[in-house]
N, C-alpha and C positions, 0 to 999 in steps of 0.2 A: 587637286593640288594639295600641298601639305597643310596641316593645321596651322593656325595663326601663331601658336606658341613656338612652332618649329621655324617659321619664317622669321621670327624675331632674332633667332640665333644665327641667321645668315649675315652676309656682309651688308654694307649700306646700300642705299638705292639712289638711282639717278632720278631726280625730280624734274629735270628739264627735257627728258627724252620722251617721245611718244611710245606708249605701250600698245600691244596688240596681241592677237592670238597667233601662235606659231603654226605653220603648215607642216613642220617636220621636226624631228628630234635633233637634227644637226644644227650646230651653231652657225656654220657658214651659210647654209641655205636659209636659215631664219634671218640672218643679217640682211641677205639680199631681199627676202620677203618683206621685212619691216622697213626698208628704205622708202623714202617718199615716192608715191606713185606718179608716173607721167612726167618725170623730170629728166630722165636720162635713159640711154640704151644700157641695159644690164646684161652681163654675160656670166651666168652661173656655170661653174665647172664641176666635172665629175672626176674623182680619183680612180673610179673602177674601170674606166675604159669604155663605158657605154652610158647612155642616159638612164637614170634610175628608174627601175620598174616598180610594180606594185609592192614587191617584197621589201623594197628599200624606202618606202614611204612616198608621199605625194611629191610631185614634181613642180617646181616653180614654173608657172605658165602665165601668158598674158591675161587670161580671164581672171586669175586670182590676184594678180598684182595691180591691175588697173593700168598697166603699161604695155602697149603693143610692141614696144622695142625690147623684147626679151629673146636672147639667142643662146641656145645651149652649145657649148664647145667642150671637147674632151681635153683633159689635162690630168696626167698621172704623175704626181710629184715624187713618187717612188722611183721614177725613171727619168734620168736627166735627158735622155733622148726624147722622151715625150715632152719635157719642158721646152726643149729647143724647137720641136715640131709645132707645139702650140704657139710659141712666140712668133715663129715665122708665119704661120697662118693668120694670126691676129694682125700682125703688122701689114700683111698684104691687103686685108679687107677692112680694117678699122683705121680711119685717119686720125682719130682723137682718143686720148686716154686721160681722163681727169682724176680718176680714183682707182687705186689698186688696194684691195684688202686681202692680206695674206693670212689664211687661217686653215690649218690642217693638222692631223696627227695620225700616224699609222706606222706599220712595219715597212721595211724597204729591202729590195733584192740586190742592190748594187754594191754592197760591200762596206757601207759605212755604219752598219749596226742600228737595229731597232728604230727609234723614231727620229734620230738626228738628221738623216737625209731629208725626210719629208718635212719635218718641222723647221729646219734651217736651210740646208744646202739647196733644196729644190726652190724654196722661196728666194734665196739669195740670187740664184741663177736667173730665175724668172724676173726679178726686179731689175737686175742688170741688163737683161736683154730688152726690157721695155722702157728703160730709163730715158733714152733719147726721145721716145714718143711722149712720155710724161713731161719732159722739159719743153717740147714743142707745143704741148697743150696747156702749159701753165697759165694761171695758177692750178696746181694739181696736188694731190696728197697720196701718201702711202701709209696704210694702217697695218701694223703687224700685231697679230693677236698673240700675246705672250701669256704669262701667268705669274701669280705670286710664288709659285713653286720655284722661280728662279733663285729664291733665297738659299736653296740647297744645291744649286748648280756649281759644278767645278769644271773649268775648261783649261786644258793644256794645249795651246796651239800646235805644239810639236807632235801631239798625238791626237789631233782633232778627229772626232768621229769614230774612233776605235770603240768597239763594243764595251760597255761598262761591265764590271765584274762584281761578284758578290750576290748575296741572297736578294738584295733589293735592286738588282741591276736594271730592271725595267723602269722602276721609279727614278733611279739615278739618271738614266738616259733621257727621260722626259724632262727632268729638272735641268740637265745640261743644255738641252735644246731650247728651253725657255729662257735660260740666261743668254744664250746666243741670240735669241729674238730681241731681248732688251738692248744688248750691245750692238746689234745690227742697226737698229733704229738710231741709236746714239751716233754711231760713226757715219751712217748715211746722211744724217742731218748736217754733220760737220762738213762733209764733202759737197753738199748741195747748197751751202750758204750762198745767198744772192741769186738763186735760180728760180725762186717762186715755187719750188717743189718742196713741200714740207712732209715730215713723217713722224709717226707716233707709235709707241709700243703701248699696248693696252692689256690690262688684266680684266677679263669679262666676269670675274667671280667664278666660283666653282659650280659648273653647270652640269645638270643632269642630262647628258647626251649619250652617245654611244662610245664614249672614251674608254669604258671598261670592257669593251667587247673582246680584248685580248688578255684580260685578267685571267689568272689560273681559275679553273673550274671550282676548286675548293674555296676560293676567296669570293666568288661572285655572290653567294648567299648572304655574305656580310655587307658587301659594297652596295648592292641594289637597294636594300631598305634604307641605308644611310644616305644614299644619293637622293632618294625620294623624300626623306625627311628634311635634310639640311642643305641640299644643293638647289641652285636657282633653276628655273625653267629656261628653256632656250631663248624665249622672247626677252626675258629679263637679262640674260647674259649678252644679248646683242646690243644692249643699250649703250654701253661705253664705246664699243667699236663704231656704232652709228654716230655717237656724239663727236668723236674725233674725225669722222668722215664728213660731217655736214655742218658742225657748229662754226659760226663766223668768229673771227678774231683769235684763233688759236695759233696763228703763225709764229708768235714769239715763243711758243712752247715746243717748237719743232725739236725732235729728238728726245722729248721727255716721256716718262712712263705715267700712264693714266690708270686710275681705278675709280669706280663709282662716279664717272664723269668729271673727275678732278685730277690735276697733276699731283703725283705723289713722288716721294723719294724712293728709288729702288734700293735694294740692299747694297752694301758697299761694293761687292763684286760687279754689280750692274752699273756702277759709276766709274769703273776703271777704264780711262781713256786709252791707256797703253794696251790693255787687254783687248779693247774694242778694235784698235788698229791691227793688232796681231791676228785677231780672229778674221778680220776682213781679208788680210793678205793670204792667210792660210785657206780661207774659203775660195778665193780666186784660183789658187793652185788646184784645189780639189775638184772644182767644177770645170777646169780647163780654160779659164779666162786669162790666166797669167802665161806670158810667153815662155816662162821657165818651169811651168808646172807640167804634170803628167796629163795625158788626154783624159777627158771626162769619162767616168765609167759608163758603159753602155753605148759609147760612141763607136 
């Protein structure tokens, strides 16, 4: 791990969450691994189309989690067809859904550019397809892993998901998608008032995972040591998502943005209710949920 003087330069810490050793470098898998054992059926998902093999790191399994109710299912958020197939399979075989944690980031093939489809549109469609089951299982929660990078996000609902331009287009696309995450949680909470389904956007801290795997080769020698020195380990990054997933008494904070296990004020664009509504309506059209929208890509 990083020296103590480097750790002091990182963000604050969650003192109320359980710490533990991570099985993997991925924040999503680590969040599933760190959740309390033996309390629920857990379904970790793979974006790659197959169960992770040795090259992808250890796999979440019953022996390691202390929970015999661990089931692997395939979900590729880069394909809306895959999202629909997963939701259909899940709804056929799982009668209950009490917690949905949306966390991913990658490139996508369906025409919406870089990370936007995986980080927002895929999660938006997944949440909508599972929403009735969440309501039937209430009280239930949706946790959307966002980022402080939403401060640099810029969203135009009329041009939603178009590839960003410029020298920093990859970074800008990531920031745009994270702003969409914050606004998604905000609008979802508004629409779910009175249903006992609550939702939260969370900043896990800047986590040393595989997020830089698509960085240009010339930039990686700079990013890797910086990440090792100043970024959190995956187990530390999982603390705030787990806090919002399991902490009692958070219902009054539904729709809020959390960091370091505390509600925080997002940047002004993350508090724009008009933009949140416009994003919701545009997202419905793009994934094919609106009767006036185009068919979903990949369908």
